[in-house]
Structure formats: structure tokens, C-alpha cells
C-alpha positions in Angstrom: -101.3 -260.1 193.5 -102.6 -260.4 190.0 -101.9 -259.4 186.9 -105.3 -257.6 186.9 -105.0 -255.9 190.1 -101.5 -254.1 188.8 -102.6 -252.9 185.2 -105.8 -251.5 186.5 -106.0 -248.0 188.1 -108.4 -247.2 191.2 -111.3 -245.1 190.0 -112.4 -243.5 193.1 -108.6 -242.0 192.9 -108.9 -240.1 189.9 -112.7 -239.2 190.1 -111.8 -235.9 191.8 -109.8 -234.4 188.4 -112.4 -233.5 186.1 -114.2 -231.8 189.1 -110.9 -230.0 189.8 -111.2 -228.3 186.1 -114.8 -227.6 186.7 -113.5 -225.6 190.1 -110.7 -224.1 188.8 -112.9 -222.3 185.8 -115.7 -221.9 188.1 -113.4 -219.5 190.1 -111.8 -218.2 187.0 -115.4 -217.1 186.2 -116.1 -215.6 189.2 -113.2 -213.2 189.8 -114.2 -211.8 185.9 -117.5 -211.5 186.9 -116.4 -209.4 189.8 -113.8 -207.5 187.9 -116.7 -206.6 185.9 -118.7 -205.5 187.9 -116.5 -203.4 190.2 -114.6 -201.9 186.2 -118.7 -200.8 185.5 -119.2 -199.6 188.9 -115.8 -197.7 189.6 -115.7 -195.6 186.5 -117.4 -192.2 186.0 -117.0 -192.4 182.6 -115.1 -188.6 182.0 -112.4 -188.5 180.3 -110.3 -185.6 178.8 -111.5 -184.0 175.5 -109.0 -184.1 172.5 -106.5 -185.8 175.0 -104.3 -186.4 171.3 -104.1 -182.6 170.8 -103.6 -181.6 174.2 -100.6 -183.7 174.2 -99.5 -182.5 171.0 -99.7 -179.2 172.3 -97.4 -179.7 175.5 -94.5 -176.8 174.5 -96.8 -174.4 173.4 -98.5 -174.4 177.2 -95.0 -174.7 178.5 -94.3 -171.3 176.5 -97.6 -169.7 178.1 -96.8 -170.5 181.9 -93.2 -168.9 181.2 -94.9 -165.7 179.4 -97.6 -165.8 182.4 -94.5 -166.1 185.3 -92.7 -163.0 183.1 -96.0 -160.9 183.5 -95.6 -161.1 187.1 -99.0 -159.7 187.8 -100.0 -161.0 191.7 -103.0 -163.0 191.3 -104.7 -163.7 195.1 -107.7 -166.1 194.9 -109.9 -167.0 197.8 -113.2 -168.7 198.3 -115.2 -168.0 201.4 -118.4 -170.2 202.1 -121.3 -168.2 203.1 -124.1 -170.7 203.2 -125.1 -173.9 202.6 -123.1 -175.0 198.9 -122.8 -171.1 198.4 -119.9 -169.2 199.1 -118.0 -166.1 197.4 -115.1 -166.3 194.8 -112.6 -163.3 195.6 -109.8 -162.0 193.6 -107.3 -159.6 194.2 -105.5 -158.6 191.1 -102.2 -156.0 191.2 -99.8 -155.8 187.9 -95.8 -156.3 188.6 -95.1 -152.9 190.3 -97.9 -153.2 192.7 -100.4 -151.3 190.8 -103.9 -152.4 191.1 -105.7 -153.8 187.8 -108.7 -152.0 187.9 -110.2 -152.5 184.2 -109.5 -156.9 183.7 -112.1 -159.2 182.6 -111.8 -162.0 185.0 -114.3 -165.5 183.7 -114.5 -167.8 186.3 -115.3 -171.7 185.5 -116.2 -173.7 188.4 -115.9 -177.8 187.2 -116.9 -180.7 189.2 -113.8 -183.1 188.6 -115.6 -186.0 189.4 -118.9 -185.7 188.0 -120.1 -184.0 184.2 -122.9 -182.1 183.6 -122.9 -179.4 186.7 -120.2 -177.0 185.7 -121.0 -173.2 186.3 -119.0 -170.0 184.1 -119.6 -166.6 185.8 -118.1 -163.5 185.0 -116.3 -162.0 188.7 -117.0 -158.1 188.4 -114.6 -155.6 190.0 -115.5 -154.5 192.8 -113.4 -152.1 194.0 -109.4 -151.5 193.7 -108.0 -154.7 192.3 -110.6 -156.7 194.2 -113.0 -158.6 192.4 -116.2 -160.5 193.9 -118.6 -162.9 192.5 -121.1 -165.1 195.0 -121.7 -167.9 193.6 -124.0 -171.3 194.4 -123.1 -174.8 193.5 -125.7 -177.8 193.0 -123.0 -180.2 194.9 -121.1 -180.0 197.7 -118.0 -181.4 197.8 -114.2 -180.7 195.5 -114.8 -178.1 193.0 -111.9 -177.4 190.3 -111.8 -173.3 189.7 -110.6 -171.8 186.6 -110.2 -168.6 186.5 -108.9 -166.3 182.8 -108.0 -163.1 183.3 -108.0 -160.8 180.4 -106.2 -157.2 181.0 -103.6 -155.0 179.1 -104.1 -156.8 176.2 -102.3 -160.0 178.3 -103.7 -163.2 179.4 -103.6 -164.8 182.6 -104.5 -168.1 183.6 -105.0 -169.8 187.0 -106.6 -173.0 188.3 -107.6 -173.4 192.4 -109.4 -176.6 194.5 -112.2 -175.4 196.8 -113.9 -177.5 199.4 -117.8 -177.1 199.0 -118.8 -178.2 202.9 -123.0 -179.7 202.3 
């Protein structure tokens, strides 16, 4: 065996090394491109407005919830679908002694949790006794959040419920 054969590496063995680097970075770029596409197409872009201020107001929210519980009001909420994307909101209101609340101001905000621009704000009028009814027509089927605000006897009561609207 000659000295020249030992000193010279075989070029055929090391030819794949640059291609391994190219393949590695190609895989990294392909995965990054796939992640960008998934991120852009999957996030609806909805965010909580004033999230920092709401976080700071957490203690006030807890105090308001305790004050609401101390009222002792009995609030029964129901949604009955009556047609294609239509239904009736029903609230039965009573004070801590079982007396029906007949003079309440009831407002309901119907909020689509995953799509902006379809929210509704409706007044829920008194029907009889402590019952409040309102027919609603919703633009989309699916899940909705109903945020109810009740003002009676100088006090405020808030309620959040989720409803499902069939297509």
C-alpha cells in the first residue's frame, strides 16, 4: 500500500455531507412553513378587550359576585329553540323570599364566542308574574353565550349561560 493511498480520503464517502446539511435545513424550512400556515388559518383573531384592566379588577369582580349571592335572588334561565336559528329566551325572577320580581329591567347580550360581528343586544320584557320572555333570531347556528343583566329594586344581578342553536 502506498503512502498516497493512505493520505487521500475517499471522495465518494464524504460527498453526502453537504447534501445532509441541505436536507436538514430543507426539513426545518418545510416544518416552519407548515406551522405558519396552521397558525394563520386556525386563529380567528378574537381577543379580550382591555385584558390587563380586567385582570386588575379581579378583586372587584369577586366582591360583586359575593354581593350578588347575598341578594338571594332566584333566577331561572331557559332557551327554547322554536325554528331554524330562532328561539325564545325565558327568565323567571324571584327575590330571596319567593316574591316575583315584576319591575325588573332585563337586558340580554347574545355573543358568539368564536366569531366577532354577530353579537346581539336585546331587551327582555316582562310577560307575567316574574316571567320575562323574548323571541330572538340568530344569524348563525352553533354555540352562543347569553349575558343577562337584571336591574331591580336598585340592585344588579348578572348571569352568563351557554346555549346551542341547531341549524
